C-alpha positions in Angstrom: -0.7 -53.7 49.8 -0.4 -53.1 45.9 -0.2 -55.8 43.3 3.4 -56.1 43.2 4.1 -57.3 47.0 0.9 -59.5 46.2 3.0 -61.3 43.1 6.2 -61.1 45.6 4.4 -62.6 48.2 3.0 -65.9 46.0 6.6 -66.1 44.3 8.3 -66.4 48.0 5.3 -69.0 48.9 6.0 -70.7 46.2 9.6 -71.1 46.6 9.2 -71.9 50.5 7.2 -75.4 49.7 4.1 -74.1 52.1 0.8 -75.2 50.9 -1.2 -72.3 52.5 -0.4 -69.1 53.9 -3.2 -66.6 55.3 -2.5 -63.0 55.6 -4.9 -60.7 57.8 -4.3 -56.8 58.0 -7.1 -54.2 59.1 -8.6 -53.5 56.0 -8.2 -57.2 54.0 -7.5 -60.9 54.2 -5.4 -62.6 51.7 -5.2 -66.4 51.4 -2.7 -68.0 49.3 -2.9 -71.9 48.5 -0.7 -73.9 46.4 -0.8 -77.4 45.3 1.9 -80.1 46.1 4.7 -80.3 43.8 4.3 -81.5 40.0 1.4 -79.2 39.6 1.3 -75.2 39.0 -1.7 -74.0 40.2 -1.8 -71.0 42.7 -5.0 -69.5 44.5 -5.3 -66.1 45.5 -8.4 -65.3 47.7 -8.8 -61.0 48.3 -11.7 -60.9 51.0 -12.5 -57.3 52.0 -13.1 -57.3 55.8 -16.7 -56.2 56.3 -17.8 -53.6 58.9 -19.3 -54.6 62.2 -23.0 -56.0 61.7 -23.8 -53.1 64.4 -22.8 -50.5 62.1 -24.0 -51.7 59.2 -27.6 -52.1 60.6 -27.3 -48.4 62.0 -26.3 -47.2 58.6 -29.1 -45.2 56.6 -30.3 -46.9 53.8 -30.6 -44.8 50.4 -33.0 -47.2 48.6 -32.7 -49.8 46.0 -29.7 -50.5 44.4 -29.6 -49.3 41.1 -27.9 -51.3 38.2 -25.0 -50.2 36.4 -25.7 -49.1 32.8 -23.1 -49.0 30.5 -22.7 -48.8 26.3 -22.1 -52.2 25.2 -19.0 -53.1 22.8 -19.3 -54.5 19.5 -19.5 -58.1 19.4 -18.7 -60.6 16.7 -21.8 -62.1 17.0 -24.1 -61.7 13.3 -26.0 -59.2 15.2 -25.0 -55.4 15.9 -25.1 -55.1 19.6 -23.4 -51.6 19.7 -26.5 -49.4 19.7 -27.8 -51.1 22.8 -26.7 -50.5 26.4 -26.6 -53.0 29.0 -28.0 -53.2 32.0 -25.5 -55.0 34.5 -25.9 -56.8 37.8 -24.9 -54.4 40.4 -24.2 -57.0 42.8 -23.4 -61.0 43.3 -26.6 -63.3 44.0 -29.0 -65.2 42.5 -31.4 -63.5 40.0 -34.8 -63.8 39.7 -37.0 -62.2 36.9 -40.4 -62.6 38.8 -41.6 -60.9 41.9 -43.0 -64.4 43.1 -43.0 -67.9 41.4 -46.2 -67.6 40.3 -46.4 -63.7 38.8 -45.5 -62.8 35.2 -41.6 -61.6 34.7 -40.8 -57.8 35.6 -39.9 -57.8 31.9 -39.8 -59.6 28.7 -38.2 -58.8 25.3 -40.1 -56.3 23.7 -41.0 -54.5 26.9 -40.6 -50.7 27.4 -39.1 -49.5 30.1 -38.7 -46.1 31.7 -35.7 -45.2 34.0 -36.3 -46.3 37.8 -38.4 -49.4 36.8 -37.7 -52.3 38.5 -36.0 -55.3 36.0 -35.5 -57.8 38.3 -34.7 -58.7 41.8 -31.2 -60.0 43.0 -31.2 -62.3 46.3 -27.4 -61.6 48.1 -27.6 -62.9 51.6 -31.3 -63.7 51.8 -32.0 -60.1 51.1 -34.0 -59.3 48.0 -33.0 -56.1 46.3 -34.8 -54.5 43.5 -32.8 -53.9 40.3 -33.9 -50.3 38.5 -33.4 -49.3 35.2 -31.0 -46.2 34.7 -32.2 -45.8 31.4 -35.7 -45.8 29.0 -36.0 -47.8 26.0 -36.9 -51.5 25.0 -35.7 -54.6 26.2 -34.0 -56.4 23.1 -32.4 -59.4 24.6 -32.6 -61.0 28.5 -29.2 -62.6 28.7 -29.6 -64.3 31.9 -32.3 -67.1 33.2 -34.4 -66.5 36.0 -33.1 -68.4 39.1 -29.6 -68.3 38.7 -26.3 -67.2 40.1 -25.0 -63.9 38.6 -21.8 -61.9 39.0 -21.3 -58.2 40.0 -20.8 -56.0 36.7 -22.5 -59.3 34.8 -24.5 -58.1 31.9 -28.5 -59.0 32.2 -30.3 -57.2 29.7 -29.7 -55.3 26.6 -32.0 -52.5 26.0 -32.8 -50.3 22.6 -32.7 -46.8 24.3 -34.2 -45.2 20.8 
């Protein structure tokens, strides 16, 4: 189902007066919720259908997830961040900057990191995933607090690769 079909479905549901419609197909689920007349909010939730648990457990793992690294876009802040590389979260979860509550953080501002070094841990569904750096450099800025929720592709750290 493409975006145009989803938009047409939303319009149809809004005109029909239904408050909630759920559509489930082989590879995805869509839930459309509308509010009563007088308000104009429409919510669309796209949930990819997961593999059965037996297949997920039997699948071989290739190691710890690796953080996505992309150059940052220039910001309107007073400082120029265009020369820095951003380490982003590869998943949704809770970020922990320390390996344990009584331990020191993996990295601090000013820490020098190498490719493959663990910079933090993201807990997702009771699994703790070590996030490794894909670049060597110096941590310039920590963008998230310890024990805070993070989204997929959310910037976590700024790294100076020079």
